[in-house]
All heavy atoms as TSV, in Angstrom:
chain	resi	resn	atom	element	x	y	z
A	1	MET	N	N	0.845	-1.172	0.000
A	1	MET	CA	C	0.000	0.000	0.000
A	1	MET	C	C	0.901	1.250	0.000
A	1	MET	O	O	1.774	1.399	0.833
A	1	MET	CB	C	-0.881	-0.005	1.254
A	1	MET	CG	C	-1.790	1.174	1.325
A	1	MET	SD	S	-3.167	0.872	2.424
A	1	MET	CE	C	-2.715	1.835	3.821
A	2	LYS	N	N	0.646	2.131	-0.936
A	2	LYS	CA	C	1.437	3.346	-1.071
A	2	LYS	C	C	0.871	4.445	-0.167
A	2	LYS	O	O	-0.318	4.695	-0.148
A	2	LYS	CB	C	1.421	3.821	-2.518
A	2	LYS	CG	C	2.275	5.037	-2.737
A	2	LYS	CD	C	2.208	5.508	-4.168
A	2	LYS	CE	C	2.996	6.796	-4.241
A	2	LYS	NZ	N	2.583	7.631	-5.321
A	3	LYS	N	N	1.741	5.099	0.590
A	3	LYS	CA	C	1.338	6.200	1.466
A	3	LYS	C	C	1.569	7.521	0.745
A	3	LYS	O	O	2.607	7.722	0.137
A	3	LYS	CB	C	2.167	6.193	2.751
A	3	LYS	CG	C	2.092	4.909	3.499
A	3	LYS	CD	C	1.153	5.042	4.626
A	3	LYS	CE	C	1.165	3.705	5.370
A	3	LYS	NZ	N	0.199	3.562	6.332
A	4	ASP	N	N	0.584	8.417	0.807
A	4	ASP	CA	C	0.725	9.751	0.237
A	4	ASP	C	C	1.550	10.623	1.175
A	4	ASP	O	O	1.513	10.458	2.391
A	4	ASP	CB	C	-0.642	10.407	0.022
A	4	ASP	CG	C	-1.392	9.790	-1.151
A	4	ASP	OD1	O	-0.734	9.284	-2.069
A	4	ASP	OD2	O	-2.625	9.838	-1.123
A	5	ASN	N	N	2.264	11.543	0.609
A	5	ASN	CA	C	3.022	12.508	1.385
A	5	ASN	C	C	2.056	13.601	1.855
A	5	ASN	O	O	1.463	14.297	1.039
A	5	ASN	CB	C	4.133	13.105	0.523
A	5	ASN	CG	C	5.003	14.078	1.253
A	5	ASN	OD1	O	4.761	14.405	2.413
A	5	ASN	ND2	N	6.033	14.539	0.583
A	6	ILE	N	N	1.902	13.756	3.171
A	6	ILE	CA	C	0.952	14.741	3.711
A	6	ILE	C	C	1.298	16.156	3.263
A	6	ILE	O	O	0.429	16.998	3.104
A	6	ILE	CB	C	0.882	14.659	5.246
A	6	ILE	CG1	C	-0.271	15.531	5.749
A	6	ILE	CG2	C	2.194	15.078	5.881
A	6	ILE	CD1	C	-0.601	15.338	7.195
A	7	PHE	N	N	2.588	16.425	3.002
A	7	PHE	CA	C	2.999	17.770	2.614
A	7	PHE	C	C	2.626	18.117	1.177
A	7	PHE	O	O	2.803	19.245	0.754
A	7	PHE	CB	C	4.485	17.974	2.888
A	7	PHE	CG	C	4.802	17.924	4.351
A	7	PHE	CD1	C	5.496	16.868	4.893
A	7	PHE	CD2	C	4.351	18.927	5.196
A	7	PHE	CE1	C	5.765	16.816	6.252
A	7	PHE	CE2	C	4.614	18.885	6.562
A	7	PHE	CZ	C	5.317	17.822	7.078
A	8	SER	N	N	2.057	17.170	0.443
A	8	SER	CA	C	1.513	17.517	-0.866
A	8	SER	C	C	0.096	18.095	-0.718
A	8	SER	O	O	-0.443	18.662	-1.648
A	8	SER	CB	C	1.502	16.309	-1.791
A	8	SER	OG	O	0.646	15.300	-1.298
A	9	TYR	N	N	-0.500	17.975	0.481
A	9	TYR	CA	C	-1.837	18.496	0.755
A	9	TYR	C	C	-1.816	19.662	1.754
A	9	TYR	O	O	-2.598	20.591	1.645
A	9	TYR	CB	C	-2.743	17.396	1.329
A	9	TYR	CG	C	-2.884	16.218	0.418
A	9	TYR	CD1	C	-2.172	15.046	0.655
A	9	TYR	CD2	C	-3.705	16.277	-0.692
A	9	TYR	CE1	C	-2.294	13.960	-0.188
A	9	TYR	CE2	C	-3.829	15.197	-1.551
A	9	TYR	CZ	C	-3.118	14.037	-1.288
A	9	TYR	OH	O	-3.224	12.973	-2.124
A	10	VAL	N	N	-0.941	19.574	2.756
A	10	VAL	CA	C	-0.872	20.560	3.833
A	10	VAL	C	C	0.532	21.130	3.882
A	10	VAL	O	O	1.504	20.391	3.931
A	10	VAL	CB	C	-1.208	19.917	5.196
A	10	VAL	CG1	C	-1.104	20.928	6.315
A	10	VAL	CG2	C	-2.588	19.296	5.173
A	11	LYS	N	N	0.634	22.473	3.896
A	11	LYS	CA	C	1.937	23.132	3.955
A	11	LYS	C	C	1.948	24.101	5.127
A	11	LYS	O	O	1.196	25.081	5.137
A	11	LYS	CB	C	2.194	23.894	2.655
A	11	LYS	CG	C	3.530	24.598	2.638
A	11	LYS	CD	C	3.716	25.370	1.363
A	11	LYS	CE	C	4.980	26.191	1.447
A	11	LYS	NZ	N	5.072	27.129	0.344
A	12	PRO	N	N	2.790	23.850	6.150
A	12	PRO	CA	C	2.888	24.800	7.267
A	12	PRO	C	C	3.271	26.185	6.752
A	12	PRO	O	O	4.135	26.317	5.892
A	12	PRO	CB	C	3.994	24.214	8.140
A	12	PRO	CG	C	4.037	22.765	7.774
A	12	PRO	CD	C	3.664	22.703	6.331
A	13	ASP	N	N	2.612	27.221	7.292
A	13	ASP	CA	C	2.803	28.566	6.779
A	13	ASP	C	C	3.403	29.500	7.833
A	13	ASP	O	O	4.439	30.105	7.607
A	13	ASP	CB	C	1.468	29.115	6.280
A	13	ASP	CG	C	1.599	30.321	5.386
A	13	ASP	OD1	O	2.676	30.515	4.797
A	13	ASP	OD2	O	0.612	31.069	5.264
A	14	TYR	N	N	2.761	29.636	9.008
A	14	TYR	CA	C	3.270	30.523	10.050
A	14	TYR	C	C	2.654	30.157	11.396
A	14	TYR	O	O	1.685	29.400	11.465
A	14	TYR	CB	C	2.993	31.990	9.724
A	14	TYR	CG	C	1.526	32.356	9.617
A	14	TYR	CD1	C	0.847	32.891	10.704
A	14	TYR	CD2	C	0.826	32.195	8.429
A	14	TYR	CE1	C	-0.482	33.241	10.612
A	14	TYR	CE2	C	-0.505	32.542	8.327
A	14	TYR	CZ	C	-1.155	33.061	9.428
A	14	TYR	OH	O	-2.484	33.397	9.337
A	15	LEU	N	N	3.239	30.689	12.478
A	15	LEU	CA	C	2.692	30.533	13.821
A	15	LEU	C	C	1.856	31.761	14.164
A	15	LEU	O	O	2.232	32.881	13.847
A	15	LEU	CB	C	3.807	30.399	14.864
A	15	LEU	CG	C	4.562	29.088	14.877
A	15	LEU	CD1	C	5.708	29.170	15.873
A	15	LEU	CD2	C	3.650	27.935	15.223
A	16	PHE	N	N	0.740	31.540	14.818
A	16	PHE	CA	C	-0.147	32.615	15.240
A	16	PHE	C	C	-0.310	32.512	16.751
A	16	PHE	O	O	-0.659	31.454	17.271
A	16	PHE	CB	C	-1.504	32.478	14.541
A	16	PHE	CG	C	-2.488	33.550	14.898
A	16	PHE	CD1	C	-2.433	34.787	14.277
A	16	PHE	CD2	C	-3.477	33.320	15.835
A	16	PHE	CE1	C	-3.346	35.780	14.593
A	16	PHE	CE2	C	-4.389	34.303	16.158
A	16	PHE	CZ	C	-4.323	35.535	15.539
A	17	VAL	N	N	-0.036	33.586	17.478
A	17	VAL	CA	C	-0.148	33.598	18.934
A	17	VAL	C	C	-1.314	34.486	19.324
A	17	VAL	O	O	-1.367	35.649	18.937
A	17	VAL	CB	C	1.155	34.121	19.588
A	17	VAL	CG1	C	1.011	34.168	21.097
A	17	VAL	CG2	C	2.338	33.264	19.172
A	18	LYS	N	N	-2.248	33.929	20.080
A	18	LYS	CA	C	-3.394	34.688	20.570
A	18	LYS	C	C	-3.289	34.734	22.089
A	18	LYS	O	O	-3.461	33.734	22.765
A	18	LYS	CB	C	-4.707	34.048	20.138
A	18	LYS	CG	C	-5.895	34.927	20.402
A	18	LYS	CD	C	-7.002	34.623	19.447
A	18	LYS	CE	C	-8.069	35.686	19.570
A	18	LYS	NZ	N	-9.049	35.580	18.556
A	19	ASN	N	N	-2.970	35.893	22.623
A	19	ASN	CA	C	-2.735	36.067	24.047
A	19	ASN	C	C	-3.904	36.824	24.659
A	19	ASN	O	O	-3.909	38.040	24.720
A	19	ASN	CB	C	-1.417	36.817	24.264
A	19	ASN	CG	C	-0.987	36.804	25.701
A	19	ASN	OD1	O	-1.571	36.125	26.520
A	19	ASN	ND2	N	0.040	37.564	26.007
A	20	GLU	N	N	-4.899	36.079	25.104
A	20	GLU	CA	C	-6.046	36.682	25.767
A	20	GLU	C	C	-5.781	36.719	27.268
A	20	GLU	O	O	-4.812	36.139	27.749
A	20	GLU	CB	C	-7.301	35.884	25.435
A	20	GLU	CG	C	-7.611	35.908	23.944
A	20	GLU	CD	C	-8.702	34.944	23.550
A	20	GLU	OE1	O	-8.950	33.973	24.285
A	20	GLU	OE2	O	-9.291	35.162	22.491
A	21	THR	N	N	-6.622	37.361	28.026
A	21	THR	CA	C	-6.383	37.582	29.451
A	21	THR	C	C	-6.077	36.299	30.221
A	21	THR	O	O	-5.078	36.192	30.892
A	21	THR	CB	C	-7.598	38.281	30.093
A	21	THR	OG1	O	-7.863	39.470	29.350
A	21	THR	CG2	C	-7.331	38.630	31.532
A	22	LYS	N	N	-6.930	35.305	30.130
A	22	LYS	CA	C	-6.731	34.075	30.906
A	22	LYS	C	C	-6.601	32.834	30.029
A	22	LYS	O	O	-6.468	31.732	30.551
A	22	LYS	CB	C	-7.909	33.872	31.864
A	22	LYS	CG	C	-7.997	34.928	32.938
A	22	LYS	CD	C	-9.111	34.618	33.897
A	22	LYS	CE	C	-9.184	35.677	34.974
A	22	LYS	NZ	N	-10.227	35.393	35.951
A	23	TYR	N	N	-6.635	32.990	28.726
A	23	TYR	CA	C	-6.678	31.837	27.837
A	23	TYR	C	C	-5.680	32.061	26.701
A	23	TYR	O	O	-5.955	32.804	25.772
A	23	TYR	CB	C	-8.106	31.684	27.298
A	23	TYR	CG	C	-8.383	30.384	26.626
A	23	TYR	CD1	C	-8.390	29.195	27.333
A	23	TYR	CD2	C	-8.653	30.333	25.269
A	23	TYR	CE1	C	-8.661	27.995	26.725
A	23	TYR	CE2	C	-8.925	29.133	24.638
A	23	TYR	CZ	C	-8.926	27.968	25.380
A	23	TYR	OH	O	-9.190	26.779	24.765
A	24	HIS	N	N	-4.512	31.460	26.816
A	24	HIS	CA	C	-3.446	31.656	25.835
A	24	HIS	C	C	-3.461	30.516	24.824
A	24	HIS	O	O	-3.581	29.352	25.198
A	24	HIS	CB	C	-2.093	31.716	26.537
A	24	HIS	CG	C	-2.065	32.697	27.654
A	24	HIS	ND1	N	-2.102	34.051	27.443
A	24	HIS	CD2	C	-2.040	32.525	29.004
A	24	HIS	CE1	C	-2.081	34.672	28.597
A	24	HIS	NE2	N	-2.052	33.769	29.574
A	25	ARG	N	N	-3.316	30.873	23.545
A	25	ARG	CA	C	-3.322	29.861	22.486
A	25	ARG	C	C	-2.252	30.175	21.446
A	25	ARG	O	O	-1.967	31.339	21.161
A	25	ARG	CB	C	-4.679	29.804	21.786
A	25	ARG	CG	C	-5.794	29.357	22.705
A	25	ARG	CD	C	-7.093	29.238	22.000
A	25	ARG	NE	N	-7.624	30.580	21.723
A	25	ARG	CZ	C	-8.716	30.803	21.028
A	25	ARG	NH1	N	-9.400	29.803	20.530
A	25	ARG	NH2	N	-9.132	32.022	20.814
A	26	VAL	N	N	-1.694	29.117	20.879
A	26	VAL	CA	C	-0.740	29.202	19.777
A	26	VAL	C	C	-1.247	28.277	18.692
A	26	VAL	O	O	-1.677	27.158	18.978
A	26	VAL	CB	C	0.674	28.772	20.225
A	26	VAL	CG1	C	1.625	28.749	19.047
A	26	VAL	CG2	C	1.202	29.667	21.318
A	27	ALA	N	N	-1.183	28.750	17.448
A	27	ALA	CA	C	-1.671	27.928	16.343
A	27	ALA	C	C	-0.616	27.828	15.251
A	27	ALA	O	O	0.062	28.808	14.938
A	27	ALA	CB	C	-2.948	28.521	15.757
A	28	LEU	N	N	-0.482	26.644	14.703
A	28	LEU	CA	C	0.325	26.429	13.508
A	28	LEU	C	C	-0.635	26.567	12.331
A	28	LEU	O	O	-1.529	25.738	12.152
A	28	LEU	CB	C	0.970	25.050	13.526
A	28	LEU	CG	C	1.740	24.649	12.276
A	28	LEU	CD1	C	2.903	25.607	12.033
A	28	LEU	CD2	C	2.246	23.233	12.393
A	29	MET	N	N	-0.497	27.648	11.581
A	29	MET	CA	C	-1.389	27.913	10.457
A	29	MET	C	C	-0.811	27.257	9.205
A	29	MET	O	O	0.385	27.394	8.928
A	29	MET	CB	C	-1.527	29.419	10.249
A	29	MET	CG	C	-1.944	30.154	11.507
A	29	MET	SD	S	-3.530	29.634	12.124
A	29	MET	CE	C	-4.544	30.920	11.475
A	30	CYS	N	N	-1.657	26.561	8.486
A	30	CYS	CA	C	-1.209	25.799	7.321
A	30	CYS	C	C	-2.061	26.121	6.100
A	30	CYS	O	O	-3.251	26.407	6.219
A	30	CYS	CB	C	-1.317	24.303	7.595
A	30	CYS	SG	S	-0.393	23.733	9.018
A	31	LYS	N	N	-1.430	26.045	4.947
A	31	LYS	CA	C	-2.172	26.117	3.695
A	31	LYS	C	C	-2.659	24.701	3.390
A	31	LYS	O	O	-1.949	23.731	3.625
A	31	LYS	CB	C	-1.271	26.620	2.572
A	31	LYS	CG	C	-0.850	28.054	2.771
A	31	LYS	CD	C	0.017	28.530	1.637
A	31	LYS	CE	C	0.400	29.987	1.869
A	31	LYS	NZ	N	1.254	30.496	0.810
A	32	TYR	N	N	-3.881	24.600	2.894
A	32	TYR	CA	C	-4.484	23.303	2.610
A	32	TYR	C	C	-4.948	23.284	1.164
A	32	TYR	O	O	-5.701	24.166	0.739
A	32	TYR	CB	C	-5.655	23.056	3.567
A	32	TYR	CG	C	-6.352	21.732	3.403
A	32	TYR	CD1	C	-5.636	20.546	3.347
A	32	TYR	CD2	C	-7.726	21.666	3.317
A	32	TYR	CE1	C	-6.285	19.336	3.207
A	32	TYR	CE2	C	-8.389	20.465	3.182
A	32	TYR	CZ	C	-7.657	19.296	3.140
A	32	TYR	OH	O	-8.297	18.101	2.994
A	33	ARG	N	N	-4.502	22.313	0.420
A	33	ARG	CA	C	-4.751	22.248	-1.020
A	33	ARG	C	C	-6.236	22.297	-1.369
A	33	ARG	O	O	-6.629	22.931	-2.341
A	33	ARG	CB	C	-4.143	20.970	-1.591
A	33	ARG	CG	C	-4.472	20.774	-3.062
A	33	ARG	CD	C	-4.050	19.436	-3.553
A	33	ARG	NE	N	-2.648	19.511	-3.938
A	33	ARG	CZ	C	-2.014	18.513	-4.514
A	33	ARG	NH1	N	-2.625	17.373	-4.730
A	33	ARG	NH2	N	-0.759	18.643	-4.854
A	34	TYR	N	N	-7.095	21.671	-0.581
A	34	TYR	CA	C	-8.506	21.567	-0.939
A	34	TYR	C	C	-9.382	22.670	-0.343
A	34	TYR	O	O	-10.586	22.700	-0.578
A	34	TYR	CB	C	-9.052	20.192	-0.549
A	34	TYR	CG	C	-8.357	19.097	-1.320
A	34	TYR	CD1	C	-7.494	18.213	-0.694
A	34	TYR	CD2	C	-8.529	18.981	-2.698
A	34	TYR	CE1	C	-6.845	17.226	-1.415
A	34	TYR	CE2	C	-7.879	18.000	-3.417
A	34	TYR	CZ	C	-7.043	17.129	-2.772
A	34	TYR	OH	O	-6.389	16.155	-3.472
A	35	ASP	N	N	-8.789	23.570	0.450
A	35	ASP	CA	C	-9.520	24.718	0.991
A	35	ASP	C	C	-8.548	25.883	1.107
A	35	ASP	O	O	-8.153	26.283	2.199
A	35	ASP	CB	C	-10.138	24.393	2.340
A	35	ASP	CG	C	-11.115	25.451	2.822
A	35	ASP	OD1	O	-11.320	26.451	2.092
A	35	ASP	OD2	O	-11.673	25.294	3.912
A	36	GLU	N	N	-8.163	26.430	-0.028
A	36	GLU	CA	C	-7.153	27.478	-0.068
A	36	GLU	C	C	-7.618	28.764	0.608
A	36	GLU	O	O	-6.812	29.527	1.111
A	36	GLU	CB	C	-6.732	27.746	-1.506
A	36	GLU	CG	C	-6.007	26.566	-2.130
A	36	GLU	CD	C	-5.624	26.805	-3.576
A	36	GLU	OE1	O	-5.751	27.947	-4.050
A	36	GLU	OE2	O	-5.212	25.841	-4.221
A	37	GLU	N	N	-8.916	28.999	0.631
A	37	GLU	CA	C	-9.441	30.231	1.223
A	37	GLU	C	C	-9.314	30.242	2.744
A	37	GLU	O	O	-8.989	31.263	3.341
A	37	GLU	CB	C	-10.906	30.414	0.828
A	37	GLU	CG	C	-11.501	31.704	1.321
A	37	GLU	CD	C	-12.933	31.891	0.852
A	37	GLU	OE1	O	-13.282	31.386	-0.225
A	37	GLU	OE2	O	-13.691	32.540	1.584
A	38	HIS	N	N	-9.586	29.110	3.405
A	38	HIS	CA	C	-9.585	29.062	4.861
A	38	HIS	C	C	-8.348	28.409	5.454
A	38	HIS	O	O	-7.959	28.738	6.562
A	38	HIS	CB	C	-10.834	28.338	5.377
A	38	HIS	CG	C	-12.086	29.061	5.046
A	38	HIS	ND1	N	-12.925	28.642	4.059
A	38	HIS	CD2	C	-12.615	30.186	5.549
A	38	HIS	CE1	C	-13.938	29.480	3.975
A	38	HIS	NE2	N	-13.769	30.433	4.867
A	39	GLY	N	N	-7.747	27.467	4.782
A	39	GLY	CA	C	-6.577	26.780	5.306
A	39	GLY	C	C	-6.912	25.951	6.541
A	39	GLY	O	O	-8.071	25.757	6.890
A	40	LEU	N	N	-5.882	25.443	7.202
A	40	LEU	CA	C	-6.045	24.641	8.408
A	40	LEU	C	C	-5.249	25.257	9.549
A	40	LEU	O	O	-4.237	25.913	9.325
A	40	LEU	CB	C	-5.526	23.216	8.194
A	40	LEU	CG	C	-6.330	22.310	7.290
A	40	LEU	CD1	C	-5.617	20.978	7.121
A	40	LEU	CD2	C	-7.714	22.078	7.849
A	41	ALA	N	N	-5.703	25.012	10.764
A	41	ALA	CA	C	-4.988	25.462	11.954
A	41	ALA	C	C	-4.912	24.315	12.948
A	41	ALA	O	O	-5.892	23.603	13.163
A	41	ALA	CB	C	-5.702	26.650	12.589
A	42	VAL	N	N	-3.734	24.136	13.536
A	42	VAL	CA	C	-3.539	23.215	14.647
A	42	VAL	C	C	-3.334	24.111	15.861
A	42	VAL	O	O	-2.321	24.800	15.962
A	42	VAL	CB	C	-2.320	22.294	14.431
A	42	VAL	CG1	C	-2.180	21.326	15.583
A	42	VAL	CG2	C	-2.422	21.549	13.103
A	43	VAL	N	N	-4.315	24.122	16.765
A	43	VAL	CA	C	-4.329	25.066	17.881
A	43	VAL	C	C	-3.951	24.344	19.177
A	43	VAL	O	O	-4.540	23.320	19.516
A	43	VAL	CB	C	-5.722	25.715	18.033
A	43	VAL	CG1	C	-5.732	26.715	19.177
A	43	VAL	CG2	C	-6.145	26.383	16.734
A	44	PHE	N	N	-2.961	24.907	19.875
A	44	PHE	CA	C	-2.521	24.406	21.168
A	44	PHE	C	C	-2.900	25.449	22.207
A	44	PHE	O	O	-2.537	26.613	22.074
A	44	PHE	CB	C	-0.998	24.220	21.181
A	44	PHE	CG	C	-0.490	23.321	20.083
A	44	PHE	CD1	C	-0.156	23.846	18.846
A	44	PHE	CD2	C	-0.358	21.965	20.302
A	44	PHE	CE1	C	0.315	23.027	17.832
A	44	PHE	CE2	C	0.105	21.141	19.297
A	44	PHE	CZ	C	0.443	21.668	18.055
A	45	ASP	N	N	-3.644	25.049	23.259
A	45	ASP	CA	C	-4.021	26.033	24.269
A	45	ASP	C	C	-3.290	25.797	25.582
A	45	ASP	O	O	-2.587	24.802	25.752
A	45	ASP	CB	C	-5.537	26.114	24.459
A	45	ASP	CG	C	-6.145	24.889	25.106
A	45	ASP	OD1	O	-5.436	24.120	25.767
A	45	ASP	OD2	O	-7.367	24.716	24.957
A	46	SER	N	N	-3.438	26.725	26.507
A	46	SER	CA	C	-2.699	26.689	27.769
A	46	SER	C	C	-3.135	25.551	28.687
A	46	SER	O	O	-2.447	25.237	29.644
A	46	SER	CB	C	-2.841	28.025	28.492
A	46	SER	OG	O	-4.194	28.309	28.730
A	47	GLU	N	N	-4.255	24.928	28.399
A	47	GLU	CA	C	-4.736	23.802	29.200
A	47	GLU	C	C	-4.263	22.462	28.660
A	47	GLU	O	O	-4.612	21.421	29.192
A	47	GLU	CB	C	-6.258	23.835	29.265
A	47	GLU	CG	C	-6.799	25.086	29.934
A	47	GLU	CD	C	-8.302	25.200	29.858
A	47	GLU	OE1	O	-8.929	24.411	29.117
A	47	GLU	OE2	O	-8.856	26.079	30.517
A	48	GLY	N	N	-3.501	22.475	27.562
A	48	GLY	CA	C	-2.980	21.244	26.976
A	48	GLY	C	C	-3.865	20.641	25.901
A	48	GLY	O	O	-3.564	19.574	25.379
A	49	LYS	N	N	-4.929	21.293	25.547
A	49	LYS	CA	C	-5.856	20.798	24.529
A	49	LYS	C	C	-5.334	21.153	23.141
A	49	LYS	O	O	-4.822	22.246	22.919
A	49	LYS	CB	C	-7.228	21.432	24.752
A	49	LYS	CG	C	-8.298	20.939	23.831
A	49	LYS	CD	C	-9.623	21.588	24.183
A	49	LYS	CE	C	-10.652	21.284	23.132
A	49	LYS	NZ	N	-11.879	22.047	23.323
A	50	VAL	N	N	-5.478	20.221	22.199
A	50	VAL	CA	C	-5.081	20.441	20.805
A	50	VAL	C	C	-6.339	20.315	19.942
A	50	VAL	O	O	-7.081	19.346	20.050
A	50	VAL	CB	C	-4.028	19.409	20.349
A	50	VAL	CG1	C	-3.671	19.616	18.897
A	50	VAL	CG2	C	-2.790	19.480	21.235
A	51	THR	N	N	-6.551	21.315	19.084
A	51	THR	CA	C	-7.708	21.342	18.204
A	51	THR	C	C	-7.244	21.548	16.775
A	51	THR	O	O	-6.343	22.362	16.532
A	51	THR	CB	C	-8.660	22.490	18.581
A	51	THR	OG1	O	-8.952	22.414	19.976
A	51	THR	CG2	C	-9.945	22.432	17.791
A	52	VAL	N	N	-7.844	20.815	15.838
A	52	VAL	CA	C	-7.532	20.982	14.420
A	52	VAL	C	C	-8.810	21.360	13.695
A	52	VAL	O	O	-9.855	20.755	13.900
A	52	VAL	CB	C	-6.966	19.668	13.822
A	52	VAL	CG1	C	-6.693	19.826	12.334
A	52	VAL	CG2	C	-5.707	19.239	14.559
A	53	GLY	N	N	-8.702	22.397	12.850
A	53	GLY	CA	C	-9.871	22.833	12.089
A	53	GLY	C	C	-9.453	23.914	11.111
A	53	GLY	O	O	-8.267	24.161	10.914
A	54	ASP	N	N	-10.439	24.551	10.503
A	54	ASP	CA	C	-10.075	25.637	9.590
A	54	ASP	C	C	-9.567	26.817	10.405
A	54	ASP	O	O	-9.723	26.884	11.610
A	54	ASP	CB	C	-11.230	26.018	8.660
A	54	ASP	CG	C	-12.447	26.539	9.386
A	54	ASP	OD1	O	-12.343	26.869	10.566
A	54	ASP	OD2	O	-13.499	26.629	8.752
A	55	GLN	N	N	-8.915	27.735	9.749
A	55	GLN	CA	C	-8.248	28.844	10.442
A	55	GLN	C	C	-9.221	29.745	11.193
A	55	GLN	O	O	-8.822	30.496	12.069
A	55	GLN	CB	C	-7.390	29.645	9.473
A	55	GLN	CG	C	-6.203	28.860	8.981
A	55	GLN	CD	C	-5.356	29.644	8.008
A	55	GLN	OE1	O	-5.694	30.750	7.594
A	55	GLN	NE2	N	-4.244	29.064	7.613
A	56	ASP	N	N	-10.495	29.660	10.895
A	56	ASP	CA	C	-11.497	30.489	11.587
A	56	ASP	C	C	-11.625	30.131	13.062
A	56	ASP	O	O	-12.138	30.936	13.842
A	56	ASP	CB	C	-12.865	30.347	10.905
A	56	ASP	CG	C	-12.857	30.936	9.498
A	56	ASP	OD1	O	-12.023	31.807	9.221
A	56	ASP	OD2	O	-13.707	30.511	8.681
A	57	ILE	N	N	-11.153	28.956	13.494
A	57	ILE	CA	C	-11.298	28.582	14.906
A	57	ILE	C	C	-10.382	29.404	15.811
A	57	ILE	O	O	-10.595	29.453	17.010
A	57	ILE	CB	C	-11.069	27.070	15.137
A	57	ILE	CG1	C	-9.640	26.660	14.790
A	57	ILE	CG2	C	-12.092	26.246	14.402
A	57	ILE	CD1	C	-9.306	25.217	15.116
A	58	ILE	N	N	-9.363	30.048	15.251
A	58	ILE	CA	C	-8.438	30.839	16.054
A	58	ILE	C	C	-8.521	32.324	15.719
A	58	ILE	O	O	-8.241	33.168	16.546
A	58	ILE	CB	C	-6.982	30.333	15.914
A	58	ILE	CG1	C	-6.015	31.037	16.878
A	58	ILE	CG2	C	-6.477	30.492	14.509
A	58	ILE	CD1	C	-6.063	30.569	18.263
A	59	LEU	N	N	-8.892	32.668	14.512
A	59	LEU	CA	C	-8.888	34.077	14.101
A	59	LEU	C	C	-10.070	34.836	14.613
A	59	LEU	O	O	-11.040	34.450	15.011
A	59	LEU	CB	C	-8.846	34.181	12.568
A	59	LEU	CG	C	-7.590	33.613	11.943
A	59	LEU	CD1	C	-7.687	33.688	10.422
A	59	LEU	CD2	C	-6.362	34.373	12.399
């Protein structure tokens, strides 16, 4: 079984830091081949939770 290279679909672009009063988050913003308008975000929060979704979840 041939495995696809994930980097042909998702390309890391930049880090986004959202520093709110009590809730700090950092996101790895990525370009996504099938949704170029919104892209993907991998969001890490101060409580240890990781969330993956379109970039609107952090912006």
